[in-house]
C-alpha positions in Angstrom: 57.3 -52.2 -119.7 53.8 -53.6 -119.9 54.8 -56.0 -122.6 57.8 -57.3 -120.6 55.4 -58.2 -117.7 52.7 -59.5 -120.1 50.2 -57.0 -119.0 47.4 -55.2 -120.8 48.7 -51.7 -121.6 45.3 -50.1 -121.2 45.1 -47.8 -118.2 41.4 -47.0 -118.5 39.9 -50.3 -117.5 37.1 -50.4 -115.0 39.5 -51.6 -112.2 42.0 -48.8 -113.0 39.2 -46.2 -113.1 37.9 -47.4 -109.7 41.5 -47.1 -108.3 41.9 -43.5 -109.7 38.5 -42.6 -108.3 39.4 -43.9 -104.9 42.7 -42.0 -104.9 40.8 -38.8 -105.8 38.2 -39.4 -103.1 41.1 -40.0 -100.6 42.6 -36.7 -101.5 39.4 -34.9 -101.0 38.8 -36.7 -97.7 42.3 -36.0 -96.3 42.0 -32.4 -97.4 38.7 -32.1 -95.4 40.3 -33.8 -92.4 43.3 -31.5 -92.6 41.1 -28.4 -92.9 39.0 -29.6 -89.9 42.1 -30.2 -87.7 43.4 -26.8 -88.7 40.1 -25.2 -87.7 39.8 -27.1 -84.4 43.4 -26.7 -83.3 44.9 -23.3 -84.2 48.5 -24.3 -83.3 49.9 -25.7 -86.5 52.9 -27.2 -84.7 50.6 -29.2 -82.4 48.5 -30.5 -85.3 51.6 -31.6 -87.3 53.2 -33.2 -84.2 50.0 -35.0 -83.3 49.5 -36.4 -86.8 53.1 -37.5 -87.0 53.0 -39.1 -83.6 49.8 -41.0 -84.6 51.3 -42.1 -88.0 54.7 -43.1 -86.7 54.0 -44.5 -83.2 50.3 -45.1 -82.4 49.0 -46.6 -85.7 51.9 -49.1 -86.1 51.6 -50.2 -82.5 47.9 -50.8 -82.9 48.6 -52.7 -86.2 51.2 -54.9 -84.5 48.7 -55.7 -81.7 46.1 -56.5 -84.4 48.5 -59.2 -85.8 48.3 -61.0 -82.5 44.6 -60.6 -81.7 41.7 -60.9 -84.2 39.4 -58.7 -82.2 41.9 -55.8 -82.5 42.3 -56.5 -86.2 38.7 -55.4 -86.8 39.8 -52.0 -85.5 43.0 -51.9 -87.5 41.2 -52.3 -90.8 39.5 -48.9 -90.2 42.7 -47.0 -89.4 43.9 -44.5 -92.0 46.9 -46.5 -93.3 45.1 -49.7 -94.2 42.2 -47.7 -95.7 44.6 -45.8 -97.9 46.0 -49.1 -99.2 42.7 -50.7 -99.6 41.2 -47.8 -101.7 44.3 -46.8 -103.7 45.8 -50.3 -104.4 43.1 -52.9 -104.9 44.3 -56.5 -105.1 44.7 -57.8 -108.6 45.7 -54.5 -110.3 49.2 -53.9 -111.5 52.5 -55.6 -111.8 52.3 -57.6 -108.6 49.3 -59.7 -109.8 51.3 -61.2 -112.7 54.6 -61.5 -110.8 52.9 -63.6 -108.1 51.3 -65.9 -110.7 54.6 -66.4 -112.4 56.4 -67.0 -109.1 53.8 -69.5 -108.1 54.2 -71.4 -111.3 58.0 -71.6 -111.0 57.7 -72.7 -107.3 55.2 -75.4 -108.3 57.6 -76.9 -110.8 
């Protein structure tokens, strides 16, 4: 698969190791946040409902508002969803880097 996309098959480059470290750090962070919420709010149903409500309704609404207003975008970048993407999928790593370069070349012709 790597050869078909003309990618380097090594998965232990410095960028990949940074991505793996970030994913591990996020796992530890989210575990600590989950344990803290469970310690603060003893009702498991309330915690799960609150987290789902935030993830499904509140965060996307704030993100949509951030698309229209640059001052809100500064807040959006620190929400859990964008932080997860920024740490676990840095730009330039993976298949999408090469696909976008190839697509740009074909569109330029």
